[in-house]
C-alpha positions in Angstrom: -23.9 -24.4 35.3 -25.6 -27.8 35.5 -28.8 -28.6 33.7 -32.0 -27.8 35.5 -34.8 -30.3 35.4 -37.5 -29.1 33.1 -35.3 -26.7 31.2 -32.7 -28.9 29.5 -33.3 -31.3 26.6 -32.0 -34.8 27.0 -28.2 -34.5 26.5 -28.1 -30.8 27.1 -25.5 -29.9 29.8 -26.1 -26.2 30.4 -27.6 -23.0 29.0 -25.7 -20.5 27.0 -25.0 -17.4 29.1 -25.2 -14.0 27.4 -25.2 -10.4 28.3 -28.7 -9.4 27.2 -28.1 -5.7 27.5 -25.0 -5.8 25.3 -26.8 -7.9 22.7 -29.9 -5.7 22.6 -27.7 -2.6 22.3 -26.1 -4.0 19.2 -29.3 -5.1 17.3 -32.3 -3.3 15.9 -35.1 -3.3 18.5 -37.5 -5.2 16.2 -35.0 -8.1 16.0 -35.2 -9.1 19.7 -37.5 -12.1 20.4 -40.2 -11.0 22.9 -40.1 -14.4 24.7 -36.3 -14.5 25.3 -35.3 -14.9 29.0 -34.2 -11.5 30.5 -31.7 -13.5 32.7 -29.5 -14.2 29.7 -29.6 -18.0 30.4 -30.6 -19.3 27.0 -31.6 -23.0 26.8 -32.3 -24.8 23.6 -36.0 -24.8 24.5 -36.0 -21.0 24.5 -34.8 -21.0 20.9 -37.2 -23.7 19.9 -40.0 -21.6 21.4 -39.1 -18.8 19.0 -38.9 -21.2 16.1 -42.4 -22.5 17.0 -43.6 -18.9 17.1 -42.0 -18.2 13.7 -43.8 -21.2 12.1 -47.0 -20.1 13.7 -46.6 -16.6 12.2 -46.1 -14.8 15.6 -42.4 -14.2 15.3 -40.5 -12.7 12.4 -37.6 -14.1 10.4 -35.4 -11.5 12.1 -36.5 -12.6 15.5 -35.8 -16.2 14.6 -32.4 -15.5 13.3 -31.5 -13.4 16.3 -32.6 -16.1 18.7 -30.5 -18.7 16.9 -27.4 -16.5 16.7 -27.6 -15.2 20.3 -27.6 -18.9 21.3 -25.0 -19.8 18.7 -22.5 -17.0 19.4 -23.1 -16.8 23.1 -20.6 -14.6 24.9 -18.3 -14.2 21.8 -17.5 -10.6 21.5 -18.2 -10.1 17.8 -21.5 -12.0 18.0 -23.8 -8.9 18.1 -21.8 -7.2 15.3 -21.9 -10.1 13.0 -25.6 -10.8 13.8 -26.4 -7.1 12.9 -24.6 -7.6 9.6 -26.6 -10.7 8.8 -29.9 -9.0 9.6 -29.0 -5.9 7.6 -28.5 -8.0 4.5 -32.1 -9.3 4.8 -34.0 -6.3 6.0 -37.5 -7.7 5.3 -36.6 -11.3 6.2 -37.6 -12.6 2.8 -34.3 -14.4 2.0 -34.4 -16.4 5.2 -38.1 -17.1 4.8 -37.5 -18.3 1.3 -34.8 -20.7 2.5 -37.1 -22.0 5.3 -40.4 -22.2 3.5 -40.5 -25.9 3.2 -38.5 -26.7 6.4 -41.2 -25.0 8.3 -43.8 -27.6 7.3 -44.9 -30.5 9.5 -42.5 -33.1 8.4 -39.4 -32.0 6.5 -37.9 -34.9 4.5 -34.5 -35.3 2.9 -35.4 -33.5 -0.2 -36.7 -30.5 1.7 -33.6 -30.4 4.0 -31.3 -30.6 0.9 -33.1 -27.7 -0.8 -32.9 -25.5 2.4 -29.2 -26.2 2.8 -28.4 -25.4 -0.8 -30.4 -22.2 -0.6 -28.6 -21.0 2.5 -25.3 -21.9 0.9 -26.0 -19.9 -2.3 -25.5 -16.1 -2.4 -27.9 -16.0 -5.4 -30.6 -17.5 -3.2 -30.5 -17.0 0.6 -26.9 -16.9 1.7 -26.4 -14.1 4.2 -23.0 -12.5 5.3 -21.4 -14.2 8.3 -23.9 -17.1 8.1 -21.9 -20.1 7.0 -22.9 -23.8 7.5 -21.8 -23.8 11.1 -24.5 -21.2 11.9 -27.2 -21.9 9.3 -27.4 -25.5 10.3 -28.3 -24.2 13.7 -31.2 -22.3 12.0 -32.2 -25.5 10.2 -32.0 -27.5 13.4 -34.3 -25.2 15.4 -36.8 -24.7 12.7 -36.9 -28.2 11.2 -36.3 -30.6 14.1 -39.4 -32.7 15.0 -38.9 -34.4 18.3 -40.3 -37.9 18.8 -40.4 -38.7 15.1 -36.9 -40.2 14.7 -35.4 -40.8 11.3 -33.6 -38.1 9.4 -33.6 -34.9 11.4 -31.7 -31.6 10.8 -28.7 -31.3 13.1 -26.0 -28.7 13.8 -22.8 -29.2 11.9 -20.1 -26.8 13.0 -16.3 -27.1 13.6 -16.7 -28.6 17.0 -19.0 -31.4 15.8 -17.0 -32.0 12.7 -13.7 -32.4 14.6 -15.2 -35.1 16.7 -17.1 -37.2 14.2 -15.9 -40.7 13.2 -14.9 -41.3 9.6 -18.1 -43.3 9.0 -20.2 -40.1 9.6 -19.0 -38.9 6.2 -17.8 -35.4 7.2 -14.5 -33.8 6.5 -12.9 -31.6 9.1 -13.0 -27.8 8.5 -15.8 -25.3 8.4 -17.4 -25.7 5.0 -19.3 -28.8 4.1 -21.3 -29.9 1.1 -25.0 -30.7 1.2 -24.1 -34.4 0.7 -21.7 -34.3 3.7 -24.4 -32.8 5.9 -27.0 -35.4 4.8 -24.5 -38.2 5.4 -24.0 -36.9 8.9 -27.8 -36.8 9.5 -28.1 -40.4 8.3 -25.3 -41.5 10.5 -26.8 -39.7 13.6 -30.2 -41.1 12.8 -28.8 -44.6 12.8 -26.9 -44.1 16.0 -30.1 -42.7 17.6 -32.2 -45.7 16.6 -29.5 -48.1 17.9 -29.3 -46.3 21.3 -33.0 -45.5 21.7 -32.4 -41.7 21.9 -33.2 -38.6 19.9 -30.8 -37.7 17.0 -29.9 -34.4 18.6 -28.9 -36.3 21.8 -26.3 -38.1 19.6 -25.2 -34.7 18.2 -24.8 -33.3 21.7 -22.8 -36.3 22.9 -20.4 -35.7 19.9 -20.1 -32.0 20.7 -19.7 -32.4 24.5 -17.7 -35.7 24.7 -15.9 -36.0 21.4 
C-alpha cells in the first residue's frame, strides 16, 4: 500500500497492517489504545498520537507500549503473545514510566536518552521480557522524538537498520547494541539529516527501506 497524503510522515512508505481483532483478543482490554484505527492500518502518526496522550497523562504506560508493539510486530504471529508477556511483567506500568520519565520532557538531550536506554537494558531497572533494543528503541523513538528540532533525536535501531548502516555509523551487526553504539548512530543520523535538509527519522527510514 502506498503512502496516503496527510497520513504518512516524510520518508514513510506504507502503514503497518494488523488484524485488530486478533491483537485485541490476545491482550488485556485496558491495554488497547482508545484512539487506534479500527481498520488495522497503523501509521507512525497513530503511534505518535498515543505517545502524545501518554505524555499528557491521558494514556497509560500499558497503552503506550501496546501501541508501539502492535506497530513494531505488525502481522508477526507471536506479536500478541510476546506483547502480553511484556505487559504482564509491568502490571502497573511503573517500570516503563520510570524508564521514560525524563524522555517524556520537552527536549530530551543526550544524557536523558542515554539514561533511558540503560534503564530499559537493565533487568534491575526497567528491562521487560521480550523487549530488547530492537523494540525498546521504538518506544524511545515515539516518546522522545521532537519533530522540527533537529540535532540528536532518538531513533529505532533494530536488525534491519543495523544490517544496512555504513561503518561510520558506529553500529555492529546483530541484535544487541550498547548505549554508546546507539548514541553513535543518533549522531551519525543527525549529521546526515542536517546535510540533506531532512528529519533524522527520514534518514533512518531511508536506511531501513533502501539499505
